[in-house]
C-alpha positions in Angstrom: 81.0 -23.8 -12.9 81.1 -20.1 -12.7 81.9 -17.3 -15.1 84.7 -18.2 -17.5 85.2 -14.5 -18.6 88.9 -13.7 -19.2 90.8 -10.6 -18.1 91.7 -8.0 -20.7 95.1 -6.3 -20.3 93.8 -3.2 -18.6 91.8 -5.2 -16.0 94.8 -7.3 -15.3 97.1 -4.3 -15.0 94.7 -2.7 -12.5 94.6 -6.0 -10.5 98.4 -6.2 -10.5 98.8 -2.5 -9.3 96.1 -3.0 -6.6 97.4 -6.3 -5.1 101.1 -6.4 -5.8 102.2 -4.4 -2.7 99.9 -6.3 -0.4 101.0 -9.6 -1.7 104.7 -8.7 -1.3 104.0 -7.6 2.3 102.2 -10.9 2.9 105.1 -12.9 1.4 107.5 -11.1 3.7 105.9 -12.9 6.6 107.4 -16.1 5.3 110.4 -15.1 3.1 112.9 -12.6 4.5 114.5 -11.4 1.2 112.4 -8.6 -0.4 113.7 -9.5 -3.9 112.6 -13.1 -3.5 109.2 -11.9 -2.3 108.8 -9.7 -5.4 109.8 -12.6 -7.6 107.3 -14.9 -5.9 104.5 -12.4 -6.4 105.5 -11.7 -10.0 105.4 -15.4 -10.8 102.0 -15.7 -9.2 100.7 -12.9 -11.5 102.5 -14.4 -14.5 100.8 -17.8 -13.8 97.4 -16.0 -13.4 97.8 -14.3 -16.7 98.7 -17.6 -18.4 95.7 -19.3 -16.9 93.3 -16.4 -17.3 91.1 -18.2 -19.8 90.6 -21.2 -17.5 90.2 -19.3 -14.3 86.8 -19.6 -12.6 85.8 -16.1 -11.7 83.1 -17.2 -9.3 85.9 -17.9 -6.8 87.4 -15.1 -4.8 90.3 -13.7 -6.8 91.8 -12.1 -3.8 91.7 -15.4 -1.9 93.3 -17.2 -4.9 96.1 -14.6 -5.1 97.0 -14.9 -1.4 96.8 -18.7 -1.3 99.0 -18.8 -4.4 101.6 -16.5 -2.8 101.4 -18.6 0.4 102.0 -21.8 -1.5 104.9 -20.4 -3.5 106.4 -19.1 -0.3 106.3 -22.6 1.2 107.9 -23.9 -2.0 110.6 -21.3 -1.7 111.2 -22.2 2.0 111.5 -25.9 0.9 113.9 -25.0 -1.8 116.0 -22.9 0.6 116.1 -25.8 2.9 117.6 -27.9 0.2 120.2 -25.2 -0.5 120.8 -24.9 3.3 121.7 -28.6 3.5 124.2 -28.2 0.8 125.8 -25.1 2.2 125.6 -25.8 5.9 126.8 -29.1 7.2 124.4 -29.6 10.1 125.4 -26.7 12.2 122.6 -26.3 14.7 123.5 -22.7 15.5 123.5 -21.7 11.9 120.1 -23.3 11.3 118.7 -21.6 14.4 120.0 -18.2 13.2 118.6 -18.8 9.7 115.1 -19.6 11.1 115.2 -16.6 13.4 116.4 -14.2 10.8 113.7 -15.3 8.4 111.1 -14.9 11.1 108.7 -17.5 9.7 106.3 -17.4 12.5 105.6 -14.7 15.1 105.5 -16.7 18.3 102.9 -14.5 19.9 100.7 -14.8 16.8 100.9 -18.6 16.9 100.2 -18.7 20.6 97.1 -16.5 20.0 95.9 -18.7 17.2 96.4 -21.8 19.4 94.5 -20.2 22.3 91.7 -19.2 20.0 91.5 -22.6 18.5 91.3 -24.2 21.9 88.7 -21.7 23.0 86.6 -22.6 19.9 86.5 -26.3 20.9 83.2 -27.6 22.2 83.1 -27.3 26.0 83.5 -31.1 26.8 86.4 -31.4 24.3 88.1 -28.3 25.6 87.9 -29.4 29.2 89.3 -32.9 28.4 92.0 -31.4 26.2 93.1 -28.9 28.9 93.1 -31.6 31.6 95.3 -33.9 29.4 97.6 -31.5 27.7 98.1 -28.7 30.2 97.4 -30.4 33.5 99.0 -33.6 32.4 96.2 -35.9 33.6 96.0 -39.4 32.2 92.9 -40.6 30.3 91.9 -42.8 33.3 92.2 -39.8 35.7 90.1 -37.6 33.4 87.5 -40.4 33.0 87.2 -40.6 36.8 86.9 -36.8 37.1 84.3 -36.6 34.3 82.4 -39.8 35.4 82.7 -41.4 31.9 84.6 -44.3 30.4 88.2 -44.1 29.1 86.8 -44.8 25.6 84.7 -41.6 25.9 87.8 -39.6 26.8 89.7 -41.1 23.9 86.9 -40.1 21.5 86.7 -36.6 22.9 90.5 -36.2 22.6 90.5 -37.5 19.1 87.7 -35.0 18.2 89.6 -32.1 19.9 92.8 -32.9 18.0 91.0 -33.2 14.7 89.3 -29.8 15.2 92.6 -28.2 16.3 94.4 -29.6 13.2 91.6 -28.1 11.0 91.8 -24.7 12.6 95.6 -24.5 12.6 96.3 -26.1 9.2 98.1 -23.1 7.8 100.5 -23.0 10.7 101.0 -26.8 10.7 102.4 -26.7 7.2 104.9 -24.0 8.2 105.8 -25.7 11.5 106.4 -29.0 9.6 108.8 -27.2 7.3 110.6 -25.5 10.1 110.8 -28.8 12.0 112.4 -30.4 8.9 114.9 -27.6 8.7 116.1 -28.3 12.2 116.2 -32.1 11.8 117.7 -32.1 8.3 
């Protein structure tokens, strides 16, 4: 199960000093308030210290820290959404300004990730996906163009959507949260 060695205080302090600024900057991608970001990162390190004896050191500690900060940012966004609903009585303009001011997703970054995910699809899946989603062709039209059955097109679209979900999972979680903020 990996090395169960625990941190001593000096090692932990070194880790904290090394990663704290990077983790705060990472948290700022999701949470606008710098103080909230610092609190989130402090809590991640506090949790790490408390769980240091049970921590599996064979896993990437850097990866663990960034994933923990990311998850806590999502929790913070969810909690802010609850507060928003109490403070703002379904004012679409206020919700829009809130989402914009917090800059949860850089639109160009998301577009780039989507384009890359589509480019990574197997050729047949990519072609069928583009014909359906961007050229708005029906499955029957695509089947005729490709010279295959509608069932084959459905299977390829299902495969394409599954692969895209897997590649864009990090963004899907944030998009779902943002979508919920707008819908209340």
